[in-house]
Structures are given as structure tokens and as C-alpha cells.
N, C-alpha and C positions, 0 to 999 in steps of 0.2 A: 175570101179564097183561103184555105191554107198551103203553105208551102214548107214541106220539109226537105231537112238537107238529107241525101242518100249518100253513101258510100259505092263507089264503084268497085265490084268484085270481077275480075278477069276470068276468063274461060280457063278451063281447066279439066282435070280427073280426079275422083276421090274413090278409095275402095272403102266402103261400109261392112261394119262386120257386126253381127248380133251374138253377145256373148253365151246366151242361152243355148241357141240351136248352135253355134259355132259356124254357120255360114257366114261366106263372104261374097260381096259382088261388088262390080268397077261400074261406077257410072261417070258418063260424060257430062259435064256441067256447063252450060252456055253462059257468058257473060251476063251480067244481072246488076240490080240495085240493093242494096239491105242498108236498112236505118242503124247507125252506128250504137243505138240505146234501144232497149226495150220501149214499149209505148207507157207513158206515164199518166198517172192520173190527170194531170194537167191538160194532155193533149187528148184524153178521152172524154173528159167532162166538156173540153171546148168544141170537138167534132159534133158529138150527141146531144148535149144541150139539155133540156128537160128536166127530167128527174136525175140527171147525172150533172148539172151545171154547178151543183155545189162542189163538186170534185176539186182537190186542187193539191199541189206539190209535184215534187220529181220523183218521187219513188215510183216503181213500176207498177203498173194497174194489174190486178190480182182478180181474183173470183170471177173470172169471163170464162165462160165455155168456149169450145171449139166455135159452136155454131154460132155464138155472139160475136167473136172474133173477126169470122167471115163477113159478117154482116156489118161490122164495124168498117171493114176492109170496102165494102160497096159505098157507105154512106160517104167516107173520107174520098173515095174516087171521083163521086158526083161532085160533092163540094170542090172538089180542086179540077175540075174540068174534065176530068179523064174518064176512059172506058172502062167500067167495072170490070172486073176479073170473073166474078161469081154468078150463077144461075143457081138459086135457092128455092126449094120446094117446101113441101110440108112434111117429108118422113120424118118420124122422131128420133131415127138413127143417123140422119143426114146424109143417107146414102145417095140422095138425088141432086147432093151438091156437084155441080159440075165447075171445072175451073178453065177459061180463055187463056191459055199461057200466051198468046199474041196479044193481049188485050194490055193499054200502058197503065191500067189503074194499078191500086196497092193490092196486095194478096199477101199471104202467109208465105214463107220458104217452103220448097220443096225439102224432105229430110238431106237429102245430098248436097244441096246448096247449104243448107245450114252447118253440116260437119265442115264441108270445104271452106267455108267463110270462117267458120271458127278456129280451123287450123291455120288458116293465112300463111301456108307452104311449110307449116312445121309438121314433123312425125310422130313427136312424143305424146303422150297422154294428155298434156296440158302446153298452151302456148309460151309459159311462164311458170314461176313459183307460185302455189297456191295463194299464200296469203299475200302477194303482189298484185294479184291478177282478179281476186274473188272474193264476195262474202260467202261463208259457209258456218257452218256448226260453229268451228274453231275460232272464228274472230266475229260474228255478227252480232253477237249478243241477244240472239233469240229473234231478230228484228229484221224486216227489209229496209234498205239504204237506198238514197239516192241514186240514180244513175249515174254512171261516169265517174265515181268515185275511187274506181281504181285503175290500173293501168290496162289500156288497150292492148288489142294483138299487134301484129305487125301491119295490118290494113286499118288501124284506127277502129276496130269496133269494140266496145266497151261490154261488159257484163255478160259475154258470151257463155262464160263457166260462171256460176254462183250468182246470188241474189235471187234469181226466178227460173223456174223452167218456163220455156217456150214451147208453146204451140207448134207444130210444122203440119203441112198440109196431108202428109200421106197416112193411109190405113196401115196399121202395124203390122197385121197378118190377119187377112180376112178369113181364111182356112180355120186358123184356132179360136181368133179374139172377135169375128164379126166386124161390127162398124167401128172398133177402137183404132184412137188416133195417135201417133206420135207426139211425144213430147222431148224436149233435149235439153241438156246444159246442166242441169243440178240448182240448188236453191240455199237460200240463207239458211236453213233448217237441217242441211244434208252433210253428212260426214263425208270426209275427202274422198273416199273411193266413190261416192256418188257422182261427183263433181269432176268428171274427164269429158274430153272431147268425143269419144265414142260411146257413152252411156247411152241408152236407150230406155224408156218407159211410154207408157201407152195408156189409155183410158176411155170410156166413153165420151162423145162429142159434146154431150151435155153437162159432163163434170166441169164444177167451178171449186176450186181451194183458194187457199190464202199463200200460195207459192208458186204459183202458174200464172203466167201472162202471156205475151207474144210479141213477136218482133214485124215491124213490116218490110215486105219485100216489092221490088216493080220489075217486069221483065224489060229488057233493052230493046227499042223500037228497031 
């Protein structure tokens, strides 16, 4: 059985903002649990085994689509004796995926949870000096780095900004972008302006690229 260390995130509120549309909206965030680091290659390989069993290392797992990330969450939940959060169908756009927020299994964070946890009570664009907290284009050497190599935020969360982008649960804007899902945080190949707590990006849930990973969350019982 896999047991992961998770960080307790207190309840609170967050105001999200989309720079493209200039829209802002306030979200109430319930207390939840969040992994202190993104999912690593070690963890991904250990949980899925088979073709992935050769994966190793503590760099973030990348080239994982949104649909693959939610499936991983369900596999890990079952292995850990927890109730899976996701019901997954066969829609190629993943619009038939539903989440049971009362389940105690692993899941992706909601976008509001992600930004709220990233800020950790701060209101600036970042929770510290960029070179101290993040791997980005200016210091990464064009490569991903082991997780937790930079300073955490006030709640003990590493790599919320930089190293890899992280999938969130939410659909970005279904009226304009259809099934595209949100990812957050900036990555090792991004310039400084892309590595901010409020930066929002999106893509199709089948996208998998070399600077996009994910982080695990759990609802509080």
C-alpha cells in the first residue's frame, strides 16, 4: 500500500482573475490536503508498474495528459485503500469524467484550490523571489530539476511556481475553448512573466508535453 505525505491546507477564500478577459471571481475554498511536491517519475512508475516500471528519479513526471492524470489518481486511490474520486467514460474530450468531491481518494486540485495553496496567504505575484522558489528559463539550464530543490512557500509546498506546469480539474472556458482544461504554475522553460501565482493556461485533456505534470490533492473527510 502506498502512503503519501500530504499537507493540510486550511479553508479560506481566493479571488481568481483571468488576464485575457479581465474577469475576476471569488471562490470559497474548503480545507483540503495537497501533496508538497508534484508527482515524480519514481511515484508514477511505482504505482502503475508494467510499461512504466522502469521510470525512476525525483524529477516531476511529465508527458502525462489530463485524462492519464485522473486515471492515475484512481489507481493510486484503490492501491491506498481509498475511495476513487473519478468516474471515467470513453468520451475523447473527457467531458464524461465526473468527480465525487466527498470521496477520500486522490484527485487533481481544483483551480481555486491550486492558486489558494500556491499563494499561502500572500497577495503578491509570487510567494518569494523567483530565483529562490522556482526553476524557470533564467536558471534551469533548459532542464527539469528534482522536486523540492527550491524554497517552499509558507505552507511547505515546493515547486508551485516553476519546474513544471500542473494540471487542475477545471474546464477553462467551455463556451470558447470547449473541453480544454486548466494548468497552472509555469515551468522550467518559461520566462519570468509566465511564472506567477495567477497565470492560467489551458489545453485539450489529451495533451502531453515535456513541461506539464500534476500534483495530488485529497478532500477532507
